[in-house]
N, C-alpha and C positions, 0 to 999 in steps of 0.2 A: 505493499499500500504505499505510493508517494503522498506523504504530507509537507505540504509548502506551508504549513505555518511553523515547523519545530523552529526553536530556539536554543541554541546551544547556552551551557554555563558561563561562554565568554561572551556571551550576549549580554546575558543579564548582568556580569558583574563585568566591568570596565576600567583600567584605570584613565581617571583624568583630572579635571581639576573642580576648586569651586567657584562661585556658592552654587550651580545650580546645575544639575543633569537636564534637565529642560530648557533656561532661560539661558546657560551657557554653556554649556557639553553640546547639545542640539543644534544652537546658532552655529557655532565655530563651525562641527562638522557639517552641517550643509553649506555654510559657503565656502571653506574649502574645498567641498565637491563640484561648486558651482563653475571656481573660476577651475579648474582641472577640466572638466567634459567640457567648456569652452574657451581653452587656452587658441585655440585659433583665432576666436575674434576679438583677441586680449590687440592685437598691432592697429587693427581698427577701432580700435576704444578708446574715450576721450574722457568719459565720467562714467560716473556707477550711482545708482539711484537704489537705497535700502529702504525699506518700509517696513517696520517692525508692527501687527496688528495684534488686537486682542492684548492676550495677558502679555505678552510679549513687550507693549507697547508700555501697560499699566504700571509693568514693576523693571522693566528693563532696565533701569540706569539702577537701582538697588542690585541687581543680578546681575549686573557685569555684561549683558547682553551685547551693549553697543560697543565694549569694549572684545568680545567673544566674536564677534561678526570681524571687526578689523583685523585683527589675527587672523581668523580663517580665510580669509580673502587674501592674506597674505602667505596664505600656501601653508601655514599650520595647523597640529594637531592637537586634541586633549592630551593625548597620551604620552608625549614626546616635549611639548612646550614647556618652558621653564616657568611659572608660574610668578617668577618675580619680575619677568621680561613684560608681560603683560599690558603693564601699566606705564612704564617706557615705551612700548610701541604704540598704545593708544596716544599718549601724549606727544610724542614726535609726528604722528597723524594729525595730530589740530593744532601742530605750533605751525609745523612746515606747508599744509594743507596739499601734501603729496602721500599717497599710500602707492606701495610697490606691489602692482596685481598679480598675484599668482607667482612672486619673484622674476615676472618677466619684465614688465613693463611699470611706469611711475606716471601714476596718469593726477590729476587735481582731485582732490577731495577737500569739500567745505559740509563739515558737521552740519551746520545750521541749515544750509540750501540740501545736503545730499540724502541726510540721514531724518525717516520720519516718523513719527509716533502714532498712529494712527489705533486709539483704543477702542473701535467697533469689530469684534470680534468674525473671521471667516466660519461660513458654517459649518466646513468638516471637524476644525478642531479649533480652542482658542490660542492656541501657541503656533503661530504665521511668518513667515520671513517672506518678503517677495526682494526679490533686487535681476536689477536689469544694465543691461550693459546699453550705455550708449555711445555714439559713433559725433564725428566733430559738427556732422550738421543737427546734431541732437534728433536724430532718427533710433530709436531703439535697436538694437541688435539681435537682443535677446534678454525675454523675461521668463524666470522663473519664480513661480511657490513652491514653498518648503514648511512643511508643520513638524513642530517639534513635541513630538506623544509622549515625554516622560520617557525618564531614565536612560536620555543622551538616545533615546531612537528616534529616526526623523523618516517624513514620508514625502514625499514628490505630490502633487496636487495629479489627483486622478489614477496615483497607483495605489493596487491594494493590496497585495503584498510585500512589498520590498523592506518592510519596516524591520521583518524576519530575517533570521540568516542568509547569510547569501549562498550556505551549504544546502540551503531547504531545498533542491530539487532533487537529493540524494536520500533513499529511503533509510529512514532508521528502524529498527526491529520492533519496539516499542513506541508507535506512535500512544498519545491520549488527547482527548478533548476535555477531560473531567477528571476529579478528584474520584467518581467511583471507577470508570475506565481503569484509574491509577490504581486503585485497591484490588479490583479483579484482575488484570495482569499481574500483580506481586504475587495475588493468590495462585493465580492460574499457573506461573511459571517458576513459584518457590522464590522470588526472588525480593529483597529489599530495594525500598524505593531508589535508595542513593547506588544499589547493582544496578537497576531499570537503568538507570540515568548513564549510569557509567556506561553500559551498552552501547547506548545510543551516543554518546558522543564519541565512543570509541569506531564510529563510523567513520568518524574525519579525523581522528587522531590517534596515537598509539599511546597503550598507558604511559610511557613515561613523556613524552610529550607534554598529556594533561597533567600528569602528576609534577612536571617541570612549571609552566602555566598556573597551576591552580599555587604553589608554593610563594611564585610573582607575586600574586592578589596578595597572599597572606601575608608576605613581608612589607609590600605595600601599605595592609591596612594598619601593622605595626609599627613601622615606620611614624604614621600619621599619629598615631596615639602618642611615641615618644618625644615624637616634636611638641604637639600639643601638652605634653606634659613638664616641656620645659621650658615654655614660652612664655611669659610675662605679656602686660600692656594691653591696649585697649584695640577691638576690633574697628576697622575700616567701616565708613558708610554714615557716622554725624550722631549716630545714638550714643554714642562713649559707652557701649556695650564695654566691662571689664572682663578678662579673660579669669577664668575661677579657677579650673582646671588644674594649673599649674601649683597655685595654695593646696590646694585640697590634696596632690599628689602628696608635697614636702610635707603635709601634715599627716599622712597616711602611712609614707612612708618610716615615719617614728615608732611603728605598731609591730610586732609580729605576725605576719601574715599565714603562720603556720598552727596559731591557733586565735583564731578571732570568732566572733559571733556573729548570724545572723543579720544585724543590720550594719556591720561592718563590711561583709560583704557588698552588700548592696552601696554603700558607699563605693566601691571601688567600681562597681559596673557603673555608679552615672560618672565617676570620674572617666572609665575608658571613653564612654560615648560622649560626654562634652569634652573630652580631647579632640575627638574624630572632628564635631562638630564645630567648636573653635577656630578648626583648622581650616575648614569646610568655608566656613563665616567670611577668612580673611581671605578667600581665593585660591590655596595652598591644593596641595597633592593630595586627592581622594580616591577611595573606589565607590564608583555610585552602587551600590548597592538595597535596592534595584536603582534608584535614584540617590541624586546630593543632596537633598533635604530631610532625604533619612540614612543616610549614608553611616550614621555610628553604632545604627543598633545591632547589626549583625557583627563586625570588630568588636565591640565590646561584650556582646554574649560569647563568643568565640576567646578572646583573650580571659573570658571570667575563665573559661571553660579549661584553658593552656593552667592557667594558675592554680585552679582551686579542684577540678578532678585528677583523678591518679591516672597515671600511665596514659599521660596525653601526649596524641604521637600526631608526623605528617600526616599519614592515612587515615587519623580521625579531622584533620581538618580538610579533608577531599569528601569523606563520606559526610558531613556537615553542610560543605558548600554544596554538593549533588542533589544534598534533599534539599537543602533550600532553594534550590532553582527549580525543580518539581514543581514547588510551591508557586514559586515565581513566574513559571510558566501558565498558572492556572491563572491567577489575576491576572497578568499580562494580553491573555489571549481571551477571556471570560470579562474582563471587565475594563478598568484602567488602572495605570502606576502615576497618572498624571494629577497634582496638585491641581493645576488649571481644569481640570474633567471633572473630577468625582470631589476634590477637598483633600484635607492632609488625609484622609480614611486610606485612601487609594497609596502615597508615600510613607508616613509611618506605621498606618496598619499592614499595610503589605509586607513591611520589612518586618514588624514585629513578627507575625506570622510568618514568615521564613524561617525568622530566629530560632521560634521555639519549634519549628519541626526540625533545625536543622540541630538542635541540641537533642530533644527527646531522642533523634535518632541515635549518635553520639553514647546517651545511656541508654543503651538496648530498646529501646520502645519500637513495639512491632507496629508495622504500615499505621495498623488500626488507630492506634494509640499515640503515632505522630500525626496521622490526620487530623486525630482531637486537636491533638497543641495545635496546631495549625488555625484552627477553627477558634477555638480560643480566644488566641490573643488579636482574631478577626472580629470576631463577636465583640470583644470591648472595644474596639476602635471604631465603632461604625459609627457614624455623624459628627465625625473629625474635620470641623473647616480649617480650610489653608487660610489664613489671614495676618500675613507677615507686618510686622510693622515696621514702617519705612520702606517696605518691599524688600527687605531682607532677611535673610535666612538665619536672622538671630534669635529675636522673640514674637515668636515663643518657641523657636524649632530647637533651640539649644536643648533647653530643658527638656522638650519633648521626646527627644533620642534617649534621653536619659531615663524618663519613665516609661516609655516603652522596652526600655533592654529589662529593665528589671520584670518587668509584666509578661515576656518573651521566657522567663525562667521560669516564673510562677505557671504560665498557662504551661509547661513542658513537664514541671512536676505534678500538678492537677491531674495532666493527660497519664501522666506515667504513675498515678497512685489510685486508676480508675483502671476498669478491663479494657477499654477504647470500646466501649457503647457510649452512645451520645444521639440527644434527640436530635438535633440538629445537623445537618452534615455539612463539611465545607463548602462544597457546591452551594448549598442555599444558599452559606454565607457568604460567598463571592457574587452572588447573583443579587443578594438585598444590598450590600456595596454599592455595587453599580448604578441601582432601582433611588439608592438614597442620593448618590452623587448626581443621578439626573435629576433628583426632584429640590437640590438644593439652589438657591439662588446665587445668581453670577459673582455677586459681591464676597462670599463665603469660598471663592474657590480663586485664592492668587491674584487679587486685583487689588487686593489693599486697600478696597471701600468699602470693607464692613468688618465687625468681628471686633477684636482685640487692638485693629490697625486704628478704626475710628476712636474707640476708649479709650484709649490711649494718648490720642491728641488732645479730646476732652478734659483730661483727669490733666494733662501740662497745661493748659492754656487756663485751667480754672488756679493751679496751685500761681500762677503768674499772677493774675489777678490779684 
């Protein structure tokens, strides 16, 4: 059976930069693809027109969308670009009023007249970007619209399946569209969830290649935690949010981790999540897991596992991420992981569900217990709005990752202490999340036009009075 919508583990977990997978990573990928695809037209190009639509326009400046697009137009990509260079590249373009399109030709660029912020969303998805190449006579050589659909995935206007892996035309031995199908195949073929996903991944890569790429992802997550734990200061963006992970790390490091109670264990989990999301908010190197707004949850639960579970190993990292991938596939294909489309339940909620499943897996849960862990985590994330203050991935995003990381551990424990039997299926919970997101007002979906974003402003104005 050909499964055109198969998603690889390395589609779900991508090394990139902060602060947003949909508003930073996706637009950079789209603009880099645009200049690469139409490099033959660059010699005739004398200017470029950039239009950010919908949510990309509403919170694009806070999320660094404008900077990401300029970097992409220069031919840079999220996995390899130096995060520290993006601000310099952007400022240079503003000051010199030129950009090196695709690294091929310098063209005039005026931020005020060549980049437009159109807050009216397009029909297909609220995150959209339109790029146009213009010749010396003002004629349009080429125009293309891209949708950034969450998690760094992009889709061109008129496409159906391109958001999925370019490996998608190959057969995988165990395609599934629902959690119920996944559980049935695990039972029929006597496989764990991670074993089943591994067999699918080995359609494209050898086991050694998969392990090598997995450990690179894990190393990037750990490095992000480590940098976050030793970096002091204020996060960029104007909210003057102080980094807290470093001070918490110094406090917790004074204690003996081999003899701590439950509450201090929660402190460590909180620390790991906040360290990652502070790095993300600062535009640092992170792993999209499955989004940047929720990038701290899976690393926090994995780091917790490394620190507090006996006999932790590289193989357990692979098992965790393979299992999390299975759950992520279900969210991506049956609902959404885009905060602009379904609110934060699609970002933090899906990541919490994936982390709970991964943890239940490495703690020897059955497939049904793992599915139960994933269901518990998303069930108690339903209705989460995406209302970032100032359009920045800082408040409430950083703390929300910490809360959700602890919730993931609790969801796994609840499932493991049961038989796996439960009333609400993961499929039902995911469908509920999709419908809830559809019913949610636009102002609660990554526009910063409602919720905490608005009430924060009112509080500040009141205090200033």
